[in-house]
Structure formats: structure tokens, C-alpha cells
N, C-alpha and C positions, 0 to 999 in steps of 0.2 A: 343739713346738720340736724341731728337728733337732740331735742331738748327734753330732759327728764321732767315729767309733770311734777309740779310742787304738791306736797301734801296739802290737804284742804286748809288746815290752820295756817300754814305758811303762806298759802295763796291769799287768804284773807288779809294777813298782815302786809303782804306785798302790794295788794291793790290799794290798801289804805295809805301806805307810806310812799309809793312811787307811781306817779301818773304814767311814767314810761312803760310800766308793765301792764297797764290796764288792758291794752288791746290784745295781749297774748293770753290773758287769763280768763276772759269771759267766754263761756261756751256759746256756740251757735244756737239759734232757736231750734226747738224740736220740729220734726216734720209736720207740715200742714198740707192737706189736699182739699180740692173742691174750691169753694168760694173763699179764697184767702187774701185777695187784694181789694183795693179801694176800701180799706178798713181804717177808720179813725176812732179813737177813744172807745175801744171795745169793752163790753161788760158781759160776763158769762154767768149764767144761772143754770143749775142742774135740777131737773124735776123728773122724778120717776125714770131715771136712766137716760133721758134725753137732754142733750146740751143745747141750750139756747144762747145765741150770741146777738147782742144788740149793739149798734154802732151809730156814729154821727152821720147826718145827712140822709136824704131819701125819706124824710119824715120818720126817722129812726128805722134803719135797715135791720131786718131780723133774718137770721140764718139758724139752722139746726144741724146737729150731727149726733153720732153715737159715741163720740169721744172727742177729746181736745184736738186730736190730730185730724179729725174729719172722717169721711169727706163732708165738708160743710155745704149745705144746700140753701140757697136764698129762698125765703118764704114770702117776702113782701114787706110792706110798711106797717109799723105798729100804729101810727096815726094815719089811718087811711085817708081821712079828710084834712089832714094837716092839723096844726095847733090852733087853738082859739086865741092865742096871744099874738098881738101885732105890735111890733116896735118900729119896723121899717119893712113894709111888705115887699119892696123891690129887692132888698139886700139880705134880709134875715134868713137864718137857717136854724135847724134844730140840732143841738149839740149834746154830746156826752151823756147818754142815757144811763140810768142806774136803776136796776130792777131788784126789788125785795119782795118777800112774802111775809105778811103779818096777818094773823087771824084769818087764814084761808083766803085772803085777797092778795092779789099781786099788784104792786105799786110800781110805776115807772116814773122816776123823776128825771127831768130834762131841762136844758137851758135853751133860751131863744136869744140869739145875738147875731152879730156880724163882725168881721175883723176890725179892730180898733174901737169898737163901741163899748161904752160903759153904761148904756141904757138897757142892759140885758135884764132878763127876767127868768125866774125858775118856775116851771109848771109841773103838773103831774097828771097821769092817767091811771086808771084802774082796770083790772080784768079778773074774772073768776078762774081763768084757765091758761093764760099765756098765748092762746091761739090767735092767729091773724083774724081780724074782724070782731074780736071779743072786747076790745079796749074802748073805754069811755074817757074822753079828755075832760079834765076839770079846770083847765086853764091855769092862770098864775096863782102862786101861793101868796102874792101881794106882800112879799118881804120888802120893807122899805129900802130904797136905794141910798147909797152913801158915797161920798168922795173917797172913802177908805178902801172900798172893795168893788169887785165886779161879780154880779150874780150869775156865775156860770159854774160848771163842773160840780153839780150836787152829788153827794154820796151818803147813803144812810148807814148807820151802824146801830144795832141793838144786840146786846150780848145774850139776853134771854127774854122769854115772853113777858116777864114782869119788870124788865129793865127799861130805863128811859130810852127814847129814840133820839139819837144824835144825827145831825146832818152837817157835814163839812161842805164848804164851797169856797170859791174865790180864785182869782188869777190877776196878775199884774198888781198895780197900786200897792196896798199893804199886805197882799198875799192871801193866806188861807184862814178862814174864820169858821166858827162852829156855833150852832144853835140847837135847841131842842124843839121837837115837834110834839104837838098835843097827841097823847096816846090814843084818845078816842077817835080822832079824825086824821092823824098824821099831817095836820096843817100847821102853819107857822104860829108860834106862841110869842106874844110880845113881852118885852122887858125881862129882867132878871131879879132875883134868882129863880131857877126853874120851878121850885116848889110852890112859888106864889104866882106863877104865870097863868093867865087865863087864855083859853084857846080861841082862835078865830076859825070858824068852820068855813070850808070852801063852798063856793056857790055851784051847785050842780047845773044851773042854767046859765052857764057863762055865755057872754056875747063877745064878738070880735071887736073889742075896744082896747085902748091902751090901758095897762094896769095902773092902779093908783100908787102913789108914793107918799112917804111922810118924811119929815126932816131927819137927818142922820143923828141928831141929838137924842132921838127917841130910842136909840139902840145902845145896848151895852153888851157886845158880843166878844167872846174870847178870840184873840188873834193867835192861832196856834203855830203857824209857820210864816216867817217873814224874812226876806233877805234885806239886810240893812247895810250892805257894803256900798261903796261909792258908785260902782257900776254894777248894779244888781242884776243877776239873772232872774228871769221870770220864774215864779213858783206857782204851781197850779195843779189841778187834777188830783187832789188828795183822796186817799182810800184807806179807811181804818180797818185793822184786822187784829183780833185777839189771839195771843199765843202764850202759853205757860204763865198765865196770870198777869201778863203785861199787854199793853196796847201799842200797836205799831202803826204809824201813820206814814204810808208810802205816798210819795208825791213826785211830780215831774218838775224839772228846772232846766232853764236854758232857752235857746232859740229853737222853737218847734219846727217851723215850716218854711225856713229860708231855702232858696234855690240858688244854684251857681249863677253868677259869680259872687253872690252875697251870702255865702255860708258863714256860720258862726266861727269865730276863732277857735283853734284847738283848745279843748277844755271847757268850752262854753256851749257845746252842742247839747241838744235836748238829751236828758238822761234821767234815770230813776234813782231817787234817794229815799232814805227812811230815817225816822226818829221814833223814839219810844217813850212811854210814860207809864206811871202806876195807875193812872186814871184816864178815862176818855177825855176829860176836861184839861189834861196836861198838868204841869208843864212838860213839854216834850223836849228830850235831849238826844244828842247823837252819840255815837260810840266813843267819841273823845271827851264827852261831858259838856259839849257846847250847847247852849240853849238854841232851840230851833226857831224861836221868835227873834233871834239875834244872829241869823245867817248860818245856823248849824245845819247838819244833814250828812248822813253817811251814804256813800255811793253804793248802790246795789247793782246797777247795770248801766253801762255806757257804750259808746260807739266802738266797734271793733270789726276788722275785716270788712265784709260786705254788709254789715249791720250798722246803720247810721241813725242817730237820734231816736233811740227807743224811748217810749213814754206813753202817756194816756192809759196807765196801768190799772190792774186790779189783782186781787189775790183770792183764791178759794181753795177748798179741799176737793181735789179731784177724786170723786168716788170710784171711778173706774180704775185709776192707777193706785189709789190708796195713799196719795201724797199731796202735799200742798204745792200749788202752782202759781207762778207769777205770769200774767198775760199782759200784752201790750201791743202797740202798733210800732212800726219802724219802716225805714226806707232802705232799699237796696241801691247803692250808688251805681252798680252795674246795670240796673234797669232804668233808673231815673228818679227825679225828685218831685214830679207832679203829684197833685192831690190824689189822682187816680192810681198812683203807683205806691201807695202806702200798704204795707203787708201786716197781717195778723201774725204775731209771734207769741211763744210761751216757753218758759223753762221751769223745771221743778226747783223747789227750794229745800235746802237743808239749814239747820240752825246750829251755828258755831259760836260758843261763848255767849249765847243768848241773842244772837243777831242773825238775820236771814242772809243766805248766800245762794246765788244761782248755780245750778249744777247741770 
């Protein structure tokens, strides 16, 4: 049976109004060749025509390509000697890298954790060039731990060279938080408001010891995204992107990594949502006007066909294609649900009524 494609505006309305139509309307990922599997929490950075992809595990796996489609070639580990952070040497892993360039230096922020742990820490490394072997690990940012959040999934946002540097982070518990980093060191800054914060410089001579913590009462951080429903889906993996004078916070929600027979109920699979605000500090709202610190969020990409549980996303302007692109990891049920069977995916974005739509 031939089904006439819906016009883009009608498709947006249908996706938002009817969960039944979701699986028909999402496009499949664009083609990917080369090293496209065993990819979790991808982060893509383009430098002088080369596409660099960083991802979870393997002490931050690094691959390069000439385009988003590849062919992607594995280059090695960003942290060749591993991280200097130790929270549980037997079980920990290095998750969710985020790479930015500020003042001619590349910074890679990452989290150290293991499944079920709230003892996580965020660390960072620096490089002059992005090449394997050029990175120096600086260990933990020493952000105080709190029962309200988990120190994973860091992502930096700076709109211009003289703008504040914001970092979003968080997963489970009370969701996604934000703080500002000291402009001169890109290290954690204590207390609020940002204009009165003093910086804490990172220690270049880190040792393999457990990072220090301080009482949660010492923090006053904005809680940007939170699911307050009775049976909340996890919210995590936030990524901020500016478009047309507004700030869009893409994030993942749902059950990421379940395997049969314990898959999430329909509608609760891992998926990508977005909220927007007039300021990086929020408040963030969804397309229906719901606050995103009160369970709001507009669906951008969900499971469909042989694409299951897309998430761990980022957004960038693809210089080669001249378009904005949403990239993510996902599972192909026809292949399997094992951690080694997660794929790298991406779709281009169009903006309809001021909101992003995958095409």
C-alpha cells in the first residue's frame, strides 16, 4: 500500500499528537561506513575538514573521517594511559566525552563511573592538536557530589569567545544541572551567582587518588531538566545548541541499555527530546509550553523500524554538507542489543516553527 508522505509541518504535528504515527514518520539514519559499531555517546568535532568522533569506553575511543558518513577509521585511545581518576578500579569506565576548542586549546571533558554508581566524577584532558598521543589528563574537576545529581555526561557550551562557559551534566536522581566554568582555566567555579564566583584551578600534577567531595549544601546549581512524574524516565546526556537567537537543550530520556526480555515498555524506550529557552540558564520549555524542570520535553527522535533507543546525542553544523546534523547512538534489533552492537547514527535537521525536526 502506498502512503503519501505528509508535508513537513503536518508531520511535526502528527508526531507530537499521535504516538501511533511516530514509527512511520522518523527517517532512517544516514549511511555510515567504516567504524560505525560499538559506539556509545558519540561526540563529533570538525577541524580543518577532518571529522573527529569521540565515544565512550576504550579510554575514549577516537575515530576520524572525511565526512559524517565516513569511512570512519579507528585511531586509538584519547587517554592512552587511562584516567587519573579512581572511584572503583575494578568496575569503572570512561564515559561520554565532550570535546571543545577554546583559545587554541582542545578540551575533552569526560565522566568516570560504572552502572548504578552515584560516586561518579567529571574529569578533563587537554591537547594542542586533537592527535592521538597529544592529550594530557588533568584528572577530576572536583565538583562536589550531591544526592541530587550524578556527575556524568558533561557537555560545554560557549556562544562566543567572550561569553561565559556553561557545562551541563547529570543523569537519574534530579536530572540535568548546569554550572559555569572559570574562563581562565575552564575549571569548576564554586557558588553562585557566576559573576562573583572564584575559580578553582586544576592541578597539573594529579595523582591516582579518589577525588575530594564537599557537602551538597555548598552548591546552588540550576536544575534545567527534571522528570517529576510518578514513574519517571531517566533524563541524561544533555547537549546545548544555539539557533536563531534561542538556546536548545537536547537530551535523552528513557531506558537506555536494557536487553530482551527486559526491554522498556512501549513509549519508554530511550529517545531524544528537546527544550528551548531565551537564555542558556533557562528556564527551558517544550513546544507545548511545559516547563522542562517539571517533566516537559518535545520528542525529536524515537524508536522506529530497525532503529531502537536512539540517544547519547549531539548537534553540530556539518561543514561538508552545509547543514545542521543530529548524531547519536542506537541499536538495531535485527543485529542485537549487546553493548558491542550499538551503532553510530545521524540525521540532518530542519527547523519548523522554531523547533528542530529530523529529515
